[in-house]
DSSP file (Angstrom, degrees, kcal/mol; ACC not computed):
  #  RESIDUE AA STRUCTURE BP1 BP2  ACC     N-H-->O    O-->H-N    N-H-->O    O-->H-N    TCO  KAPPA ALPHA  PHI   PSI    X-CA   Y-CA   Z-CA
    1    1 A X              0   0    0      0, 0.0    65,-0.1     0, 0.0     2,-0.1   0.000 360.0 360.0 360.0 155.8   47.1  118.1   67.0
    2    2 A X        -     0   0    0      1,-0.1    66,-1.1    65,-0.1     2,-0.6  -0.323 360.0-117.2 -76.8 155.6   50.3  117.6   65.1
    3    3 A X  E     -a   68   0A   0     64,-0.1     2,-0.7    -2,-0.1    66,-0.2  -0.810  26.6-151.1 -86.8 122.9   50.8  117.9   61.4
    4    4 A X  E     -a   69   0A   0     64,-2.8    66,-3.1    -2,-0.6     2,-0.4  -0.883  15.2-170.5-101.6 116.2   52.0  114.5   60.1
    5    5 A X  E     -a   70   0A   0     -2,-0.7     2,-0.4    64,-0.2    66,-0.2  -0.882   8.7-179.1-110.2 138.1   54.2  114.9   57.0
    6    6 A X  E     -a   71   0A   0     64,-2.4    66,-3.1    -2,-0.4     2,-0.3  -0.997  17.9-139.8-132.2 137.9   55.3  112.0   54.7
    7    7 A X  E     +a   72   0A   0     -2,-0.4     2,-0.3    64,-0.2    66,-0.2  -0.742  24.7 168.7-100.3 146.1   57.5  112.5   51.7
    8    8 A X  E     -a   73   0A   0     64,-2.6    66,-2.9    -2,-0.3     2,-0.2  -0.965  16.0-162.7-146.3 161.8   57.2  110.7   48.4
    9    9 A X    >>  -     0   0    0     -2,-0.3     4,-1.2    64,-0.2     3,-0.6  -0.727  51.1 -78.4-130.9-174.1   58.4  110.8   44.8
   10   10 A X  T 34 S+     0   0    0     64,-0.5     4,-0.4    -2,-0.2     3,-0.3   0.873 126.2  54.4 -57.3 -38.6   57.1  109.2   41.6
   11   11 A X  T 34 S+     0   0    0      1,-0.2    -1,-0.2     2,-0.1     4,-0.1   0.810 122.8  23.1 -71.7 -29.7   58.5  105.8   42.5
   12   12 A X  T <> S+     0   0    0     -3,-0.6     4,-2.1     2,-0.1    -1,-0.2   0.291  91.5 104.0-118.5  11.6   56.8  105.4   45.9
   13   13 A X  H  X S+     0   0    0     -4,-1.2     4,-3.0    -3,-0.3     5,-0.2   0.929  79.4  50.4 -60.5 -49.6   53.9  107.8   45.6
   14   14 A X  H  > S+     0   0    0     -4,-0.4     4,-2.4     1,-0.2    -1,-0.2   0.896 111.2  50.0 -59.7 -40.7   51.1  105.2   45.2
   15   15 A X  H  > S+     0   0    0      2,-0.2     4,-2.0     1,-0.2    -1,-0.2   0.927 114.0  44.2 -62.3 -45.9   52.3  103.3   48.2
   16   16 A X  H  X S+     0   0    0     -4,-2.1     4,-2.4     2,-0.2    -2,-0.2   0.871 112.2  52.7 -68.9 -36.5   52.4  106.4   50.4
   17   17 A X  H  X S+     0   0    0     -4,-3.0     4,-2.7     2,-0.2    -2,-0.2   0.927 109.8  48.5 -64.3 -44.1   49.0  107.6   49.1
   18   18 A X  H  X S+     0   0    0     -4,-2.4     4,-2.0    -5,-0.2    -2,-0.2   0.894 110.5  51.9 -62.6 -39.2   47.5  104.2   49.9
   19   19 A X  H  X S+     0   0    0     -4,-2.0     4,-0.8     2,-0.2    -1,-0.2   0.926 111.2  46.8 -62.7 -44.1   49.0  104.3   53.4
   20   20 A X  H >< S+     0   0    0     -4,-2.4     3,-0.8     1,-0.2    -2,-0.2   0.915 113.0  49.3 -64.1 -42.3   47.6  107.8   54.0
   21   21 A X  H 3< S+     0   0    0     -4,-2.7    -1,-0.2     1,-0.2    -2,-0.2   0.834 106.0  57.4 -65.8 -32.3   44.2  106.8   52.7
   22   22 A X  H 3< S+     0   0    0     -4,-2.0     2,-0.6    -5,-0.2    -1,-0.2   0.656  77.7 105.0 -77.4 -14.5   44.1  103.7   54.9
   23   23 A X    <<  -     0   0    0     -4,-0.8     5,-0.1    -3,-0.8     2,-0.0  -0.555  58.9-160.3 -67.6 117.1   44.6  105.7   58.1
   24   24 A X        +     0   0    0     -2,-0.6     2,-0.5     2,-0.0    -1,-0.1  -0.081  32.9 149.6 -94.1  35.4   41.1  105.6   59.6
   25   25 A X    >   -     0   0    0      1,-0.1     3,-1.7     2,-0.0     2,-0.1  -0.578  51.9-118.3 -71.3 119.9   41.6  108.5   61.9
   26   26 A X  T 3  S+     0   0    0     -2,-0.5    41,-0.2     1,-0.3     3,-0.1  -0.347  89.8   1.1 -63.6 134.6   38.2  110.1   62.2
   27   27 A X  T 3  S+     0   0    0      1,-0.2     2,-0.3    39,-0.1    -1,-0.3   0.613  87.9 155.6  65.2  15.7   38.0  113.7   60.9
   28   28 A X    <   -     0   0    0     -3,-1.7     2,-0.3    -5,-0.1    -1,-0.2  -0.584  39.2-135.5 -73.4 130.2   41.6  113.7   59.8
   29   29 A X  E     -b   68   0A   0     38,-2.6    40,-3.0    -2,-0.3     2,-0.4  -0.690  19.8-156.7 -83.0 138.8   42.2  116.2   57.0
   30   30 A X  E     +b   69   0A   0     75,-0.4    75,-2.9    -2,-0.3     2,-0.3  -0.970  14.7 174.3-124.1 132.4   44.4  114.9   54.2
   31   31 A X  E     -bC  70 104A   0     38,-2.6    40,-2.7    -2,-0.4     2,-0.4  -0.956  19.6-153.2-133.5 151.5   46.4  117.0   51.8
   32   32 A X  E     -bC  71 103A   0     71,-2.3    71,-3.0    -2,-0.3     2,-0.6  -0.997  10.3-163.9-122.0 130.4   48.9  116.3   49.0
   33   33 A X  E     -bC  72 102A   0     38,-2.6    40,-2.6    -2,-0.4     2,-0.6  -0.951   7.1-153.8-116.9 112.1   51.4  119.0   48.2
   34   34 A X  E     +bC  73 101A   0     67,-3.0    67,-1.6    -2,-0.6    66,-0.7  -0.767  27.8 171.6 -87.4 122.6   53.2  118.6   44.8
   35   35 A X  E     -b   74   0A   0     38,-2.7    40,-3.4    -2,-0.6    41,-0.3  -0.869  35.7-107.1-132.1 158.0   56.6  120.3   45.0
   36   36 A X        -     0   0    0     -2,-0.3    41,-0.1    38,-0.2    11,-0.1  -0.583  50.7 -94.8 -78.9 149.5   59.8  120.7   43.1
   37   37 A X        -     0   0    0     39,-1.8     9,-1.5    -2,-0.2    10,-0.3  -0.198  40.1-117.0 -61.0 156.5   62.8  118.8   44.4
   38   38 A X  E     -E   45   0B   0      7,-0.2     2,-0.6     8,-0.1     7,-0.3  -0.715  18.5-116.7 -97.5 148.5   65.3  120.5   46.7
   39   39 A X  E >>> -E   44   0B   0      5,-3.4     4,-3.1    -2,-0.3     3,-1.0  -0.749  21.5-144.2 -80.0 119.8   68.9  121.2   45.9
   40   40 A X  T 345S+     0   0    0     -2,-0.6    -1,-0.1     1,-0.2    -2,-0.0   0.805  96.4  56.1 -58.6 -29.3   70.9  119.2   48.5
   41   41 A X  T 345S+     0   0    0      1,-0.2    -1,-0.2     3,-0.1    -2,-0.0   0.807 125.1  19.1 -74.7 -27.8   73.6  121.9   48.7
   42   42 A X  T <45S-     0   0    0     -3,-1.0    -2,-0.2     2,-0.2    -1,-0.2   0.576  90.0-132.6-115.6 -14.4   71.1  124.7   49.6
   43   43 A X  T  <5S+     0   0    0     -4,-3.1     2,-0.3     1,-0.3    -3,-0.1   0.639  70.3 120.6  63.2  16.1   68.0  122.8   50.9
   44   44 A X  E   < -E   39   0B   0     -5,-0.5    -5,-3.4     1,-0.0    -1,-0.3  -0.808  67.2-112.3-107.7 151.9   66.0  125.1   48.6
   45   45 A X  E     -E   38   0B   0     -2,-0.3    -7,-0.2    -7,-0.3    -8,-0.1  -0.413  16.4-127.6 -75.2 154.0   63.8  124.1   45.8
   46   46 A X  S    S+     0   0    0     -9,-1.5     2,-0.7    -2,-0.1    -1,-0.1   0.614  96.6  80.9 -72.8 -11.0   64.7  124.9   42.2
   47   47 A X     >  -     0   0    0    -10,-0.3     4,-1.7     1,-0.2     3,-0.4  -0.861  68.0-159.9-100.5 112.4   61.1  126.4   42.1
   48   48 A X  H  > S+     0   0    0     -2,-0.7     4,-1.5     1,-0.2     5,-0.2   0.868  92.8  56.3 -59.3 -36.9   60.9  129.9   43.6
   49   49 A X  H  > S+     0   0    0      1,-0.2     4,-2.6     2,-0.2    -1,-0.2   0.867 105.0  52.6 -63.9 -35.4   57.1  129.6   44.1
   50   50 A X  H  > S+     0   0    0     -3,-0.4     4,-2.6     1,-0.2    -1,-0.2   0.908 106.0  53.5 -64.8 -41.4   57.7  126.5   46.2
   51   51 A X  H  X S+     0   0    0     -4,-1.7     4,-0.5     1,-0.2    -1,-0.2   0.830 114.4  42.1 -63.4 -31.9   60.2  128.3   48.4
   52   52 A X  H  X S+     0   0    0     -4,-1.5     4,-0.7     2,-0.1    -2,-0.2   0.901 119.3  42.2 -78.8 -43.9   57.6  131.0   49.0
   53   53 A X  H  X S+     0   0    0     -4,-2.6     4,-2.7     1,-0.2     3,-0.3   0.860  98.9  70.7 -77.0 -37.4   54.5  128.8   49.5
   54   54 A X  H  X S+     0   0    0     -4,-2.6     4,-2.8     1,-0.2     5,-0.3   0.903  99.2  45.0 -52.1 -53.7   56.0  125.9   51.6
   55   55 A X  H  X S+     0   0    0     -4,-0.5     4,-2.1     1,-0.2    -1,-0.2   0.877 115.1  49.2 -62.0 -34.5   56.4  127.8   54.9
   56   56 A X  H  X S+     0   0    0     -4,-0.7     4,-2.3    -3,-0.3    -1,-0.2   0.930 112.7  47.1 -68.3 -44.7   53.0  129.4   54.6
   57   57 A X  H  X S+     0   0    0     -4,-2.7     4,-2.7     1,-0.2     5,-0.3   0.935 113.0  48.6 -62.0 -47.3   51.3  126.1   53.9
   58   58 A X  H  X S+     0   0    0     -4,-2.8     4,-2.4    -5,-0.2    -1,-0.2   0.902 111.4  50.2 -61.3 -41.3   53.1  124.3   56.8
   59   59 A X  H  X S+     0   0    0     -4,-2.1     4,-1.1    -5,-0.3    -1,-0.2   0.928 113.1  45.7 -62.3 -45.7   52.2  127.1   59.2
   60   60 A X  H  < S+     0   0    0     -4,-2.3     4,-0.3     1,-0.2     3,-0.3   0.913 115.1  45.9 -66.8 -42.9   48.5  127.0   58.2
   61   61 A X  H >< S+     0   0    0     -4,-2.7     3,-1.1     1,-0.2    -1,-0.2   0.879 110.3  53.7 -68.8 -37.1   48.3  123.2   58.3
   62   62 A X  H 3< S+     0   0    0     -4,-2.4    -1,-0.2    -5,-0.3    -2,-0.2   0.760 103.1  59.0 -67.8 -23.7   50.1  123.0   61.7
   63   63 A X  T 3< S+     0   0    0     -4,-1.1    -1,-0.2    -3,-0.3    -2,-0.2   0.549  77.8 113.3 -83.5  -7.5   47.6  125.5   63.2
   64   64 A X    <   -     0   0    0     -3,-1.1     4,-0.1    -4,-0.3    -3,-0.0  -0.425  66.8-139.2 -66.0 138.0   44.6  123.3   62.4
   65   65 A X  S    S+     0   0    0     -2,-0.1    -1,-0.1     2,-0.1     2,-0.1   0.774  81.3  53.7 -73.7 -25.6   43.1  122.1   65.7
   66   66 A X  S    S-     0   0    0      1,-0.1     2,-0.3   -39,-0.1   -38,-0.1  -0.193 105.0 -64.1 -95.2-169.1   42.4  118.5   64.4
   67   67 A X        -     0   0    0    -41,-0.2   -38,-2.6   -40,-0.1     2,-0.4  -0.585  48.6-169.4 -81.4 138.9   44.7  115.9   62.8
   68   68 A X  E     -ab   3  29A   0    -66,-1.1   -64,-2.8    -2,-0.3     2,-0.5  -0.996   9.0-162.8-132.0 130.9   46.3  116.7   59.5
   69   69 A X  E     -ab   4  30A   0    -40,-3.0   -38,-2.6    -2,-0.4     2,-0.5  -0.953   9.1-170.3-111.1 131.2   48.1  114.4   57.2
   70   70 A X  E     -ab   5  31A   0    -66,-3.1   -64,-2.4    -2,-0.5     2,-0.7  -0.978   9.1-162.6-125.7 119.8   50.3  115.9   54.4
   71   71 A X  E     -ab   6  32A   0    -40,-2.7   -38,-2.6    -2,-0.5     2,-0.7  -0.898  11.9-154.3 -99.1 112.4   51.8  113.9   51.7
   72   72 A X  E     -ab   7  33A   0    -66,-3.1   -64,-2.6    -2,-0.7     2,-0.7  -0.800   9.0-163.9 -90.8 115.5   54.6  115.9   50.1
   73   73 A X  E     -ab   8  34A   0    -40,-2.6   -38,-2.7    -2,-0.7     2,-0.5  -0.880   5.7-152.5-106.5 109.0   55.0  114.6   46.5
   74   74 A X  E     - b   0  35A   0    -66,-2.9   -64,-0.5    -2,-0.7   -38,-0.2  -0.713   2.0-159.4 -87.6 123.6   58.3  115.7   44.9
   75   75 A X        -     0   0    0    -40,-3.4     2,-0.2    -2,-0.5   -39,-0.2   0.640  39.5-114.1 -79.4 -16.6   58.1  116.0   41.2
   76   76 A X        -     0   0    0    -41,-0.3   -39,-1.8     4,-0.1    -1,-0.3  -0.681  52.1 -28.8 113.6-171.5   61.8  115.8   40.4
   77   77 A X  S  > S-     0   0    0     -2,-0.2     4,-2.6   -41,-0.1     5,-0.2  -0.198  72.5 -92.2 -75.2 175.0   64.3  118.1   38.9
   78   78 A X  H  > S+     0   0    0      1,-0.2     4,-2.2     2,-0.2     5,-0.1   0.892 125.3  49.1 -58.2 -44.3   63.4  120.9   36.5
   79   79 A X  H  > S+     0   0    0      2,-0.2     4,-0.7     1,-0.2    -1,-0.2   0.917 112.1  48.2 -64.2 -43.8   64.0  118.8   33.4
   80   80 A X  H >4 S+     0   0    0      1,-0.2     3,-0.8     2,-0.2    -2,-0.2   0.923 113.6  47.5 -61.1 -44.6   62.0  115.8   34.7
   81   81 A X  H 3< S+     0   0    0     -4,-2.6    -1,-0.2     1,-0.2    -2,-0.2   0.852 104.9  59.2 -67.8 -35.1   59.1  118.1   35.6
   82   82 A X  H 3< S+     0   0    0     -4,-2.2     2,-0.4    -5,-0.2    -1,-0.2   0.656  78.2 107.8 -70.7 -14.9   59.1  119.9   32.3
   83   83 A X    X<  -     0   0    0     -3,-0.8     3,-2.2    -4,-0.7     6,-0.2  -0.501  69.5-142.5 -65.8 120.7   58.4  116.7   30.4
   84   84 A X  T 3  S+     0   0    0     -2,-0.4    -1,-0.2     1,-0.3    -2,-0.0   0.724  99.5  56.5 -59.1 -20.7   54.8  116.8   29.2
   85   85 A X  T 3  S+     0   0    0      4,-0.1    -1,-0.3     5,-0.1    -2,-0.1   0.214  72.5 143.4 -97.8  17.2   54.4  113.1   30.0
   86   86 A X    X>  -     0   0    0     -3,-2.2     4,-2.2    -5,-0.2     3,-1.1  -0.311  62.5-117.1 -51.5 136.9   55.4  113.4   33.6
   87   87 A X  H 3> S+     0   0    0      1,-0.3     4,-1.5     2,-0.2    -1,-0.1   0.821 112.5  46.8 -52.6 -37.3   53.3  110.9   35.5
   88   88 A X  H 34 S+     0   0    0      2,-0.2     8,-2.2     1,-0.2    -1,-0.3   0.709 110.6  52.2 -83.3 -18.1   51.5  113.5   37.6
   89   89 A X  H <4 S+     0   0    0     -3,-1.1    -2,-0.2     6,-0.2    -1,-0.2   0.876 117.5  39.2 -73.4 -40.0   50.8  115.7   34.6
   90   90 A X  H  < S+     0   0    0     -4,-2.2     2,-0.3     5,-0.1    -2,-0.2   0.685  89.7 105.0 -84.4 -20.5   49.3  112.7   32.8
   91   91 A X    >X  -     0   0    0     -4,-1.5     4,-2.5    -5,-0.3     3,-1.1  -0.476  64.5-147.0 -69.1 121.1   47.4  111.2   35.7
   92   92 A X  T 34 S+     0   0    0     -2,-0.3    -1,-0.2     1,-0.3    -4,-0.1   0.707  95.3  61.2 -64.4 -19.4   43.7  111.9   35.4
   93   93 A X  T 34 S+     0   0    0      1,-0.1    17,-0.3    16,-0.0    -1,-0.3   0.848 122.7  16.0 -72.1 -32.4   43.3  112.1   39.2
   94   94 A X  T <4  -     0   0    0     -3,-1.1    -2,-0.2    -6,-0.1     3,-0.2   0.834  66.7-171.5-113.1 -45.9   45.7  115.0   39.5
   95   95 A X     <  -     0   0    0     -4,-2.5     2,-0.3    -7,-0.2    -6,-0.2   0.913  23.8-164.7  46.9  51.1   46.4  116.8   36.2
   96   96 A X        +     0   0    0     -8,-2.2    -1,-0.2     1,-0.2     3,-0.1  -0.499  21.4 172.9 -71.2 128.6   49.2  118.8   37.8
   97   97 A X        +     0   0    0      1,-0.3     2,-0.3    -2,-0.3    -1,-0.2   0.625  62.9   7.0-108.2 -21.7   50.1  121.8   35.7
   98   98 A X  S    S-     0   0    0    -64,-0.0     2,-0.4    -9,-0.0    -1,-0.3  -0.988  79.8 -83.6-157.1 161.3   52.5  123.6   38.0
   99   99 A X  S    S+     0   0    0     -2,-0.3   -49,-0.2     1,-0.1   -50,-0.2  -0.948  96.5  40.6-120.4 144.9   54.2  123.4   41.3
  100  100 A X  S    S+     0   0    0    -66,-0.7     2,-0.4    -2,-0.4    19,-0.3   0.547  71.9 164.6 -76.7 150.1   53.5  124.0   44.1
  101  101 A X  E     -C   34   0A   0    -67,-1.6   -67,-3.0    14,-0.1     2,-0.5  -0.988  17.8-162.7-131.0 124.9   50.0  122.5   43.9
  102  102 A X  E     -CD  33 114A   0     12,-2.2    12,-2.7    -2,-0.4     2,-0.4  -0.927  11.2-175.1-108.6 125.4   48.2  121.8   47.2
  103  103 A X  E     -CD  32 113A   0    -71,-3.0   -71,-2.3    -2,-0.5     2,-0.5  -0.946  23.8-136.4-122.7 143.6   45.2  119.5   47.0
  104  104 A X  E     -CD  31 112A   0      8,-2.7     7,-2.6    -2,-0.4     8,-0.8  -0.861  27.2-154.8 -92.8 129.2   42.7  118.4   49.7
  105  105 A X  E     + D   0 110A   0    -75,-2.9   -75,-0.4    -2,-0.5     2,-0.4  -0.920  21.4 163.3-115.8 121.8   42.1  114.7   49.4
  106  106 A X  E >   - D   0 109A   0      3,-2.7     3,-1.2    -2,-0.5   -77,-0.0  -0.993  67.1 -11.2-140.0 131.4   38.9  113.0   50.5
  107  107 A X  T 3  S-     0   0    0     -2,-0.4    -1,-0.1     1,-0.3     3,-0.1   0.859 128.3 -50.3  51.3  43.0   37.6  109.5   49.6
  108  108 A X  T 3  S+     0   0    0      1,-0.2     2,-0.3   -87,-0.0    -1,-0.3   0.691 121.0  85.9  75.6  19.7   40.1  109.0   46.9
  109  109 A X  E <  S-D  106   0A   0     -3,-1.2    -3,-2.7   -15,-0.0     2,-0.5  -0.985  81.2-101.5-149.3 157.7   39.5  112.2   45.1
  110  110 A X  E     +D  105   0A   0     -2,-0.3    -5,-0.2   -17,-0.3     3,-0.1  -0.684  31.5 175.1 -78.3 127.0   40.5  115.9   45.0
  111  111 A X  E     +     0   0A   0     -7,-2.6     2,-0.3    -2,-0.5    -6,-0.1   0.418  69.9   2.8-111.6  -3.0   37.9  118.0   46.7
  112  112 A X  E     -D  104   0A   0     -8,-0.8    -8,-2.7    20,-0.0    -1,-0.4  -0.908  65.2-170.4-174.1 151.8   39.8  121.3   46.4
  113  113 A X  E     -D  103   0A   0     -2,-0.3     2,-0.4   -10,-0.2   -10,-0.2  -0.999  16.2-154.5-152.8 150.6   43.1  122.6   45.0
  114  114 A X  E     -D  102   0A   0    -12,-2.7   -12,-2.2    -2,-0.3   -14,-0.1  -0.996  24.7-147.4-123.6 124.0   45.4  125.6   45.0
  115  115 A X    >>  -     0   0    0     -2,-0.4     3,-2.1   -14,-0.2     4,-1.4  -0.274  36.2 -83.9 -86.6 175.2   47.6  125.9   42.0
  116  116 A X  T 34 S+     0   0    0      1,-0.3     3,-0.3     2,-0.2     4,-0.2   0.805 124.6  52.9 -50.1 -41.8   51.1  127.4   41.8
  117  117 A X  T 34 S+     0   0    0      1,-0.2    -1,-0.3     2,-0.1   -16,-0.1   0.613 122.7  28.4 -74.8 -11.4   50.1  131.0   41.5
  118  118 A X  T X4 S+     0   0    0     -3,-2.1     3,-1.6   -18,-0.2    -1,-0.2   0.400  87.1 100.4-127.5  -0.8   47.8  130.9   44.6
  119  119 A X  T 3< S+     0   0    0     -4,-1.4    -3,-0.1   -19,-0.3    -2,-0.1   0.609  85.3  50.9 -68.3 -10.7   49.3  128.2   46.8
  120  120 A X  T 3  S+     0   0    0     -4,-0.2     2,-0.6   -64,-0.1    -1,-0.3   0.468  80.0 110.7-101.5  -4.3   51.0  130.8   49.0
  121  121 A X    X>  -     0   0    0     -3,-1.6     4,-2.2     1,-0.2     3,-0.5  -0.624  58.2-152.4 -81.9 114.3   47.8  133.0   49.6
  122  122 A X  H 3> S+     0   0    0     -2,-0.6     4,-2.8     1,-0.3     5,-0.2   0.873  91.7  50.6 -56.2 -45.4   46.8  132.6   53.3
  123  123 A X  H 3> S+     0   0    0      1,-0.2     4,-1.9     2,-0.2    -1,-0.3   0.843 111.5  49.3 -66.6 -30.6   43.1  133.2   52.9
  124  124 A X  H <> S+     0   0    0     -3,-0.5     4,-2.1     2,-0.2    -1,-0.2   0.878 110.8  49.5 -73.8 -37.3   42.9  130.7   50.0
  125  125 A X  H  X S+     0   0    0     -4,-2.2     4,-2.5     2,-0.2    -2,-0.2   0.925 110.7  51.2 -63.8 -44.1   44.8  128.1   52.2
  126  126 A X  H  X S+     0   0    0     -4,-2.8     4,-2.3     1,-0.2    -2,-0.2   0.911 109.9  49.4 -58.0 -43.3   42.3  128.8   55.0
  127  127 A X  H  X>S+     0   0    0     -4,-1.9     5,-2.9     2,-0.2     4,-0.8   0.883 110.4  50.5 -65.5 -38.4   39.4  128.3   52.7
  128  128 A X  H ><5S+     0   0    0     -4,-2.1     3,-0.6     4,-0.2    -2,-0.2   0.913 111.1  48.6 -65.2 -42.6   40.8  125.0   51.4
  129  129 A X  H 3<5S+     0   0    0     -4,-2.5    -2,-0.2     1,-0.2    -1,-0.2   0.905 111.4  49.9 -62.5 -41.3   41.3  123.8   55.0
  130  130 A X  H 3<5S-     0   0    0     -4,-2.3    -1,-0.2    -5,-0.2    -2,-0.2   0.616 116.6-115.3 -74.7 -11.8   37.8  124.8   55.8
  131  131 A X  T <<5       0   0    0     -4,-0.8    -3,-0.2    -3,-0.6    -2,-0.1   0.709 360.0 360.0  85.1  20.6   36.4  123.0   52.8
  132  132 A X      <       0   0    0     -5,-2.9    -4,-0.2    -6,-0.2    -5,-0.1   0.417 360.0 360.0 -96.1 360.0   35.2  126.1   51.0
């Protein structure tokens, strides 16, 4: 089945998250990927770890036999992200400390996560997909 990706930023994140949660597709896996914004001139992120992890994550999620929904949440530019009061750093649901961060989302809560230093590791992505 195809990987369905939707993009969000701080201003429309809650709306997109609610939309993803309301999809009643049985057995659909849901993930949120917190990423650094991309430079329009290069289409690359200002975050080197995001540039490494993104293709691996997309490949692994696209290979899942069932339906997968991925909400890509862009944190902003480097200065915006470095602010300790960034909404996703302060949000008790997420407590994001670094990008990229991939979370598995079920019933309104994180049930697994890969932080920036491990978000590119294939076996860890596989384990997150499998729910281990």
